[in-house]
N, C-alpha and C positions, 0 to 999 in steps of 0.2 A: 187766389189759386187753390181752391179747396181740393182739387183732384190731382195735385202734384204728388208724385210718388218718388221720394228721394231714396236711392239705393246705395249711394256712396258718399261718405263724408270723411274728411281728414282734418286733423289739427296740425297746423304748421306753427311751431313756436317762433315768434319774432320779437325783437326788442321794441318796446313802446317809446317812440321818439319824444313825445311830450313829457311822459313821466321821467325818462332818463335825463331830459334837459333840466328839469327842476330838481330832481332828487338823486340822480345817478345810481339807480338800483342795479343795473346790469353792468358788469365790468367790460372794458373795451375788448379784451380777448374773447370773452363769452359772446359779445355782440358779433364779432367777426366770425366766430365759429357758427353761430346761429344762421347768419346770412349765407355763409358758404355751404352749409348743409341743406339749404332750401332746394337747390337744384336736384340733389340726390333724392330728397323726399318726394318732390313733384314727379320726377321721372319714374320712380318706383310705383307711386300711386297711380299715375297715368297708365302704366303698363298693366297693373292689376285691374284697373277699371276697364280697360279695353279687352282684357281677357275674360271679362264677365263676372268678376268677383263682386260681392257686395260687402260693404263695410259701414257699419253704423255704430255710434256710441250709445250706451244705455241712457234712457231719458228718465228723469225724476218726475213721476206723475203729479206730485204736488206743484212743482214749478210749472209744468205744462198747464195745469188747472189755473194757477195764478196769472200766467201770461194771457190765457184766454179770457179770464175775468177782466183784467185791466184793459185788454183790447176791446172788449164789448162795451166797457164804460167810456173809454177815451175816443174810440174811432168815430162815434156819431158827432162828437164835438168838432173834430177836424174836417168832416165832409161838408159842413155847413158853408 
């Protein structure tokens, strides 16, 4: 999709189930707080998106370059 124009992007912090299962990085209280805050984050983001606001996070040009490079090297292998 080379012509895709992304105008809104949000980051929703959530506990990592696999990581927490093995290493218990997030405390139970923090996990519950993260999960209950999701609805508020989504509702506020949806409202601002429908109001026509744009929200994007800054991109690191080096990381974008590396991702494109790896994609161009690996993609031909997978389409065979």
